[in-house]
N, C-alpha and C positions, 0 to 999 in steps of 0.2 A: 418845581418849588425852589427857591433860593433863600438860604438861611445863613445868617452870620454868626460864628461862634467865637467867644473868647478864648484865648489860648488854653483854659482849663475846659473847654469844650462845653461852656454854657451858652445857648442861644440868646441874643440880645435883640435881632431885628430879623425879619423875614417878610416873604410874600410869595403868592402862589404864580404870578407871572409879571415880568417887567420887560416891555419892548425894550430893543437895544438903544434907541435914541429918543431925545426929547421930541414929542409931536407925533412919533409912531403909533397908530392905532388910537389916536386921539387923547393919547396921555399927555401931560404936562413935563413930567420928568421920566427920562429913560434911563437905562441900567448903568450906561456909563458915567452920567452925572450922580445918579444915586450912589454909585462906588465911591466916588470922590466925597460926597457929602457922609458917606458912614465913615470913611477914614477920617475925615477932618472931626467928627463928633468922637470917634473913638480915641483920637489923640488929644483933644481939648477938653472933653467932658468925661473923664474916667468915672466920676462918681455916678454920673447919669447912666452910663453905661452898664456900672454895676449893679445900680437899683434895678435896672430894666432886665437884665439877666436873671437876677435873683426872683423877680417877680414873675417873668415867664416859666423860669423852673418850676416855682411853687405851682404856678397854674397847670402847667403841664403834667405834674406827678397828681394834682387832684384829678384831671380829666382821665388818666390811665389807671387810677383806682377805683373803678366803680364798684358799688355796693355789692354785697354777694346776692346772687339769686336765690329765689326760694321754691319758685315752682315753674313748670313749663307755661308758656302762652297758652291761654284757653281762646276758645272760639270768639269770644267778645273781642280780641285783639284783632282778628280776621274781619269782624264786621266793621270795626272803629276804622281799620284800614281802607275798606271799601268805600266807606262812608266818605272818608276825607278825599279820595279819589273822584267821587262824584261831585263833591262840593268845588273841587279845583277843575273842574272838567271843562274844555272848551268846546262847547256844542256845535260851533261852526266850523272849527280846524283841527279838532282832535287833541290829544295829548293835555298838558296843563294849561292853564290861561295864561295869557301875557307872553312877555318875550324877554330874553332869547328862550327858544325851546331846543331843548336837549332831546336827544332820540329816546323814545319812550319804549325801553326793552322790558325790564323786569315788573313795570306796573301792567303792561299788556299780557304778560304771561300769568299774573296774578289774576287778573280779570277773567281770562280764559278758564282759569282752575275754578275761580269762584263761580262762574256761570254753569260749568260741570257740576258741582257740589249743589248748587241751590237752583237751578234752571232760570236765574234771572237774566231775562233776554236784554235788559238795559246794559248790563256789564259787557254782554256780547256786542252790542252795537257800539259801545265805547272803544272796545278793542279792535273791532272790525274798522270803524272810521279812522281811527290813529294810525292803523297800519297803510290803509288806503291814501291818507292825506300825505304820509312820509313817502310813500312810493311814487306818487305824483307830483311831489313838490321839487323844488331847486336843491334842496339838501342831498337828495338821490342824484347820482350821476347818471343822467339818462342815455348818455353815449356810452360810457364804459363800465358801468355797474359800479355797486358799492357806494356807501354813505359817507358824505362829509360830517365834520365833527359836530356842529349845532346849527341850528337856524338864528340868525340875528333878528328875524321878524316873528310875528306870530302866525304867519300864514306857510311856514316851512319853504319859503321862496328863497331868501337870500342867506345861503350858508357862510360860516367860517370855512374855507375850502379845504383845510387840512383833512386828511384821512387817517383815522387810528384804527389799528389792527382789533383791538378789543371791541371798539363799537361795533364794527363790520360782523365779527363773531356772534355777539349778543343780537345784533338785529337779524342776521340769518336764522338764528334758533327761534327768535320771536315770529318771523314770518313765516318759518317753518310750522310752528305750533298753529299760527293763524290758518295756514292752509289745510292743516288737520281738522280744524274744526269747521271751517266754512265751505273748504273745496274749492276757493276763489283762486283760479288761474293765475291771476295777477300775482298773487302771493309767492306761489310756485316760481314765476318767471324772475322775481327779485332774488329768490332764494339763488337760483342757477346762475343768474348774471353776476351776482355778487362773490360767489363763490369762483365763478370763472375769472373774475377781476383779481381775487386773491391769488389763485393758481397761477395767472398769467403775470400779473405786475408785482405781487408781493412775497414771491416764493424764493427763497435762496436755493443755490445748487444743491445743497445737501438735504432738501425738502422741508426745512423748517420754515418760519413765516418772519418777515422783517416787520418793523415796528409802526412805522407811519410814513406820510408824505406830507410835504410842507404846503403851506396856503398859498404861498407865493410862487410865480415862475416869471421869467424873463419875457418881455415884449420883442417884438422885432427890433426895436430901438435899442434895446440892451437894458430897459429899465425894470426894476422888480416891482411887480405889481399883482395883487391879491386877485386870485380867480382867473388871470387871463387865458391860461391854458384851457379852462373849462367853459369859456363864454364865446357867443358867437355873434356876427353882423349877417345881415340878410345877404350882403354881397358875397360873404364867405361861403354861406350854404349853396348859393348859386353857383359859385366856381366849383365847389366840390362834387355837387349833385346833378346840376343841370336844372333847367327851370321846372320840369314837371314832378321831380322828387321835392326839390327845394320848395315849391309851392304848397305841397302836402305836409312836409315836416314843419314848415313856419306855421301852417294852421293847427296842426296837432300839438306842438310844442310852444305855442304862443310867442313867435319870434315877431317883432315888429322894428320899424325903422328907428324908433327913438330907443329902443331896448329897456330893459328893467334894472340894469346894474351898470353905471357909469358909461352909459351909451353902448352898451353891448347887451348880450341876451343870455340870461340863465334858462335853459330848457325845463319847462315844466308843463304839466297838462291839467287842463281845466275842465275837459269833456270827455266822456267816455268814449272808448275807441269805436263802438259799434255806431255811436251817433254820429261821429266824424265821417266814418266810412259811408254812412247812408247820405250824408250831405254831399259827399263827393261823388255819389252814385257809383261806389266801389263795392264789391262782396267784402266782408270781414277778412277773408283769407287773404285777397289780393292786397287789401290794406296792410295787414301784418307782415306780408311778405316785402312790400315796400318800405316799411319804416325798418324792418330788420337789416335789409340791405343798405339802406342809407346810415343806420348807426354804425355799421360796419366801415362804411366808406368815411365816415366822420372821425371815427376812432383811429383809422388809419393816417388821415391827415393831422389829427390832433398830435398824434406821437412824432410829427415831424416838427412840431413846436420845442422851445426849450421847456422840458418838463419839470415839475416840481422836484426839489431835492427829495431824496428818500432816506430815512433813517434805518440804516441797516443792522442795528442791534437786533439780536435774537433774543427775547425775554421770555422767560419759561412761563410765567403766568398766563400772559397773553397768547402764546403757543397753546397752551393748554385749552383755552377758550375756543380757539379756532379748530383744534383738533376735535373737539367735542361737535362743533359746528359741521365740520366734514364728515365725522362718524355718524352722527344722528341724521343727516340728511342722506348720506348713503344707505343706510337702514330703511328710513321711512321712505324714500323716493326710490328705492330698488336701484341705486346707482353704483356698482362696484368700483367706478373710478374715483368716486369721493372717498369711500373706504380706503383705496390706496394711497390717496394723497394723505389721510389721516394717518395711516400707517407709518408711512416715510418720515413724517414729521414727529411722531412719537419716538421712533427709532431713533432720530437726529438727536432728541432731548436725553434720552436714556444714554446715548453712546457718547454724547458731548458735555452734558450738564449735569450727570450723576455720577459722583464719584466716591467710592469707599462708603456706600449707602447713604451719600448724603447730596442733596441737590444745590445747583447753583443758580443763580438768578439771570445772569446775563452772558452772552456770548458775542463776541466780535473780533475780527480779524485772527480767527484760530484759537482764542482764547475764552475759557470760562473765567467770569469773575463773581466775587460776592456771595457769600452765603445765602441760601434762598430764604424769603419770607413766609408768612403763612399762607398767602394767597397763591404762592408758588405751588406749594403742596397741594392746596384745597383743589386748584384747577388742574393741575396735572392728574391727580388721583380721580378726579371726576372724568377726565378726558379717557383716562385709561379704562374705567368702566364703560364708559359709552362705546368705547372701541371694543371692548370686549363683547359687547352685545352685538355690534355689527361683525365683528371678525371673531368667532369664539375660539381663540387660541388661549390656552391657559396661560401662556407668558403674559399677557395684559393683566390678567386678574392677579397674578403672583406679584407682578411688579406694583400694582395698586397697593395690594396689603403691604409689602414691604414699607412702602412710602407712608402708609397710615401708620404702622408701627412707630416710626421715626417722629411722626407727629405726635402720636401719643406719649412717647417718651421724652420729648424735647420742647414740645409747645403747649402742651395741656396745662392748665391750672388745677393740679389736682386738690388743692383745698377749697378754692371757691367756684370751681367750674368755668367753662369756656377756655379759649387758648390766646396765648400770647402771640404779638405780631411777629415776635423773634424767637429763635431759640434759645435755650439756655447756654449755648456755646456761641452765641452770635456777638457782633459788635457791641461793646458795653458803653454805648452814648450816654 
């Protein structure tokens, strides 16, 4: 988010995302042009700027002053939420109707719990179909594991190719819970592949996790192009895999001469592996072995391309989510390696972003910056409790209790209930 403030720190204009230049990502005005126009307005229309800032401040203060709660949510709220999810459900593609489609993480987990509570098979089918459609779509990196930011279409096919740490953490947990309920091995494979991606490509030397990778990468001609690193042509597959493997991979992942994205192919799955193996007169095991070997070759080849830029900030809240994902996966899949990864990341956060009993939000180039927000505390506390379940060392539990005490002392609204986004000793914007 970009917000312009007056010298007395009042906001007067802002937006969630501005592409750099005019025409980028289909916008008429880019950030650089916008800067010039904002500067011009600020200098030539001071009265308008003052009115805009006063109005924005008043609106924000109203939004940040909700009415006092009087009772806890009742079961009717749960039923109403499920009813809304059913109305919005895409019966063909899973998830919510329409486009763009963002990863369904919390809704899926709610559906799974509601099924457990009520035995409503409809909501289980909704959760199951949504997870499967995401796993088979282009939003999922079929070669390297991990999920892209969102799908630009309703079929989960063409993603915005950016990858975010927190999306992948929440998706690991959703697929893990889906596996617990359905025992579908595809869901377990997604968990394993996504955690392997994070461990391999998104882990800093000290054990914590980087934040994101960019959507764009450079073509062999040196041009920046969205998704180039993740897409393939039939000739590229043939060169890397040879004819036998390339034919099988092309069939399974829907690779065509015309492609499905700017003349290239986003790998995606339309038919069940067993069905494809049968059509090819292969055993399922031989088919899976071939696909696994081909994916490894394609990943190795892909890494020879110019890779998308990586945002190497270490953010406390997002690390908390990923620590939980590794810890819970280690516990539920009986995988000590995952627990070890979680422990190293948690130790990094506590050693480098926890000073004088207070958390910090961001770490980069050996320096911790900015006092932490509510989500930093909440997600790290949850991560430490998940880690304590997987690795019952009292240290993890005691650290969670200490952090929770700070949360209670400095974030809680003692008068009206709830918690503020910032502590009482935070930046006074």
